[in-house]
C-alpha positions in Angstrom: 144.8 317.8 -67.6 148.5 316.7 -67.3 149.3 313.4 -68.9 151.7 310.7 -67.8 155.1 311.0 -69.5 156.5 307.5 -70.6 160.2 306.8 -71.0 161.8 306.8 -74.4 163.1 303.7 -76.1 165.3 302.8 -79.1 163.3 300.2 -81.1 164.8 297.1 -82.7 163.5 296.8 -86.2 164.0 293.0 -86.1 161.3 292.6 -83.4 157.6 293.4 -83.5 157.3 297.1 -82.9 154.0 296.9 -81.1 155.5 294.4 -78.6 158.5 296.6 -77.9 156.3 299.6 -77.4 153.9 297.8 -75.1 156.8 296.5 -73.0 158.5 299.9 -72.8 155.2 301.6 -71.8 154.5 298.8 -69.4 157.9 299.4 -67.6 157.1 303.1 -67.5 153.7 302.5 -66.0 154.9 300.0 -63.4 157.9 302.2 -62.4 155.9 305.4 -62.1 155.9 307.5 -58.9 152.6 307.7 -56.9 152.3 311.4 -57.8 152.5 310.8 -61.6 149.3 311.4 -63.6 147.1 308.4 -64.4 146.0 309.8 -67.8 148.0 308.7 -70.8 148.7 310.9 -73.8 146.5 310.3 -76.9 147.2 307.5 -79.3 148.6 310.0 -81.8 150.9 311.6 -79.1 152.1 308.2 -78.0 152.7 307.1 -81.6 154.8 310.3 -82.2 156.7 309.7 -78.9 157.7 306.2 -79.9 158.1 306.9 -83.6 155.5 304.3 -84.7 152.2 304.3 -86.6 148.9 304.9 -84.8 147.9 301.3 -85.7 151.0 300.0 -84.1 150.4 302.1 -81.0 146.8 300.9 -80.9 148.0 297.3 -80.9 150.4 298.0 -78.1 147.7 299.7 -76.0 145.4 296.7 -76.6 148.0 294.4 -75.1 148.2 296.6 -71.9 144.4 296.8 -71.8 144.1 293.0 -72.0 146.6 292.7 -69.1 144.5 295.1 -67.0 147.2 297.8 -66.7 145.1 300.5 -68.5 141.5 301.3 -69.2 140.2 303.1 -72.3 137.2 305.3 -72.3 135.5 306.7 -75.4 135.9 310.5 -75.5 137.6 310.6 -72.1 140.9 309.0 -72.9 143.2 306.2 -71.7 144.0 305.8 -68.0 146.5 303.8 -65.9 144.7 301.5 -63.5 146.0 302.6 -60.1 145.4 299.4 -58.1 146.2 296.8 -60.8 147.6 293.4 -59.7 151.2 293.6 -60.9 152.5 290.0 -60.8 152.4 288.7 -64.4 153.9 285.8 -66.2 157.4 286.6 -67.4 157.6 286.7 -71.2 160.8 287.2 -73.1 160.9 288.2 -76.8 164.5 289.3 -77.1 164.5 293.0 -76.1 166.1 294.6 -73.0 162.9 296.6 -72.5 160.9 293.3 -72.2 163.2 292.3 -69.3 162.9 295.7 -67.7 159.1 295.6 -68.0 158.8 292.2 -66.4 161.0 293.2 -63.5 159.1 296.5 -62.8 156.2 297.4 -60.7 156.4 295.2 -57.7 156.8 296.5 -54.1 160.5 296.3 -53.6 162.5 296.4 -50.3 166.2 296.8 -50.3 167.3 294.3 -47.6 171.0 295.0 -47.7 173.8 296.4 -49.9 177.5 296.6 -49.6 180.6 294.9 -51.1 182.3 291.6 -50.8 184.4 288.9 -52.5 183.3 287.7 -55.9 181.0 284.7 -55.1 182.0 281.2 -55.9 180.9 280.3 -59.3 181.0 283.9 -60.6 184.8 284.2 -61.1 184.5 283.7 -64.8 182.1 286.7 -65.0 184.4 289.0 -63.1 188.0 287.7 -63.8 189.6 291.2 -63.2 187.9 291.8 -59.8 188.5 290.7 -56.3 185.3 292.2 -54.9 181.9 293.2 -56.3 179.1 295.4 -55.0 176.1 293.4 -53.8 172.4 294.3 -53.5 169.7 292.0 -51.9 166.1 292.9 -52.6 162.7 291.4 -51.7 159.9 292.0 -54.1 156.2 291.5 -53.4 152.7 292.1 -54.6 151.6 295.7 -53.7 148.0 294.7 -53.2 148.3 291.6 -51.1 151.8 292.3 -49.6 152.7 288.7 -50.6 156.4 288.2 -51.4 157.0 286.9 -54.9 160.8 286.8 -55.4 164.1 287.8 -53.8 167.0 289.0 -55.9 170.7 289.4 -55.4 172.7 291.5 -57.8 176.5 291.5 -58.1 177.7 294.7 -59.8 181.1 296.1 -60.8 182.2 298.5 -58.1 182.8 301.4 -60.4 179.2 301.2 -61.5 177.9 300.8 -58.0 179.5 304.0 -57.0 177.1 305.8 -59.4 174.0 304.0 -58.2 171.6 305.5 -55.7 170.2 302.6 -53.6 166.8 304.4 -53.4 166.5 303.9 -57.2 166.6 300.1 -56.7 163.4 300.3 -54.6 161.6 301.7 -57.7 163.3 300.3 -60.7 165.1 297.0 -61.7 168.9 297.0 -61.9 168.8 296.8 -65.7 166.9 300.0 -66.0 169.1 301.8 -63.4 172.3 300.7 -65.2 171.0 301.7 -68.6 168.9 304.9 -67.9 170.5 306.3 -64.8 174.1 305.2 -64.8 174.1 305.5 -68.6 175.8 302.2 -69.5 175.3 300.8 -73.0 173.8 297.3 -72.6 174.7 294.9 -75.3 173.3 291.5 -74.2 171.5 289.8 -71.4 171.8 286.0 -71.0 169.1 284.4 -68.9 169.1 280.9 -67.4 166.0 279.5 -65.6 165.9 276.2 -63.7 163.7 274.5 -61.2 165.0 274.2 -57.6 163.7 273.5 -54.1 163.4 276.3 -51.6 166.3 276.4 -49.1 165.7 277.7 -45.6 166.4 281.4 -46.4 164.3 281.4 -49.6 161.4 279.6 -47.8 161.5 282.2 -45.0 161.7 285.2 -47.4 159.0 284.0 -49.8 156.8 282.5 -47.1 156.7 279.1 -48.7 157.3 275.6 -47.2 160.8 274.4 -47.1 161.8 272.4 -50.2 158.8 273.7 -52.2 159.4 274.3 -55.9 160.9 277.6 -57.0 162.2 279.1 -60.2 165.8 280.0 -60.0 166.9 282.7 -62.5 170.3 283.9 -63.4 170.7 286.9 -65.6 174.1 288.0 -66.9 174.2 291.6 -68.3 177.1 292.6 -70.6 178.0 295.9 -72.1 178.4 296.4 -75.9 182.1 295.2 -75.6 181.0 292.0 -73.9 182.2 292.8 -70.4 179.9 291.6 -67.6 178.3 294.5 -65.7 175.9 292.7 -63.4 174.9 289.2 -62.5 171.3 288.9 -61.1 170.3 285.8 -59.1 166.6 285.7 -58.4 164.4 283.1 -56.8 160.8 283.2 -57.8 157.8 281.6 -56.1 156.9 278.6 -58.3 153.2 279.2 -57.8 153.3 282.8 -59.0 155.4 282.8 -62.2 155.7 281.1 -65.5 158.4 281.8 -68.2 157.4 281.9 -71.9 160.1 282.3 -74.5 159.2 283.4 -78.0 161.8 282.9 -80.7 161.8 285.0 -83.9 162.3 282.7 -86.9 163.6 285.4 -89.1 
């Protein structure tokens, strides 16, 4: 039986390996195509794929099993749950793969894309540009069809020229830039604040006007510090929580 093939990842030895592996595998699972197999490789095969011990791999799989993304059956193997509920609390532990994982797996509709002037307030991010490429997406729960967040990305035009818009209905921008366009990502800076839903956000997310939302801004830089992408996302306040874990070492 053919097994699901997860993406590869470069592990950061300063962060817990099991966590990085679980987040990378989570992103692969949630970003899979409908025709991909549901059966996962064995623990030993996955451990070899990620370059970790079987014990580390087992801990990573336990995390995904607790979340309900996979089910494990003695003598039969480990399988992806095909109809799992995919809206989960956003947890950040310092890796790009964690961010990719948390943005993956929702039903995504590309509402519009094009180019336009650099928005007010983002001039410091794109000091050398007069225009940026823009993408507006609406994400929702695949099972209930309930909208959960809408996102606008502002991307450097030379990178946008290499982006297939169809990829953005399957994968988050971070993954497309890194794994499809091939850009080296050096840092992502996240800011989250509480706001009240404006008329457009209330309409898209199907919430009452002025209801609480989580307003997220993510600035993605390359290894030289140049801003590649600015993501502005409004999350339904009743569907998401942000937990940030800081490594003391």
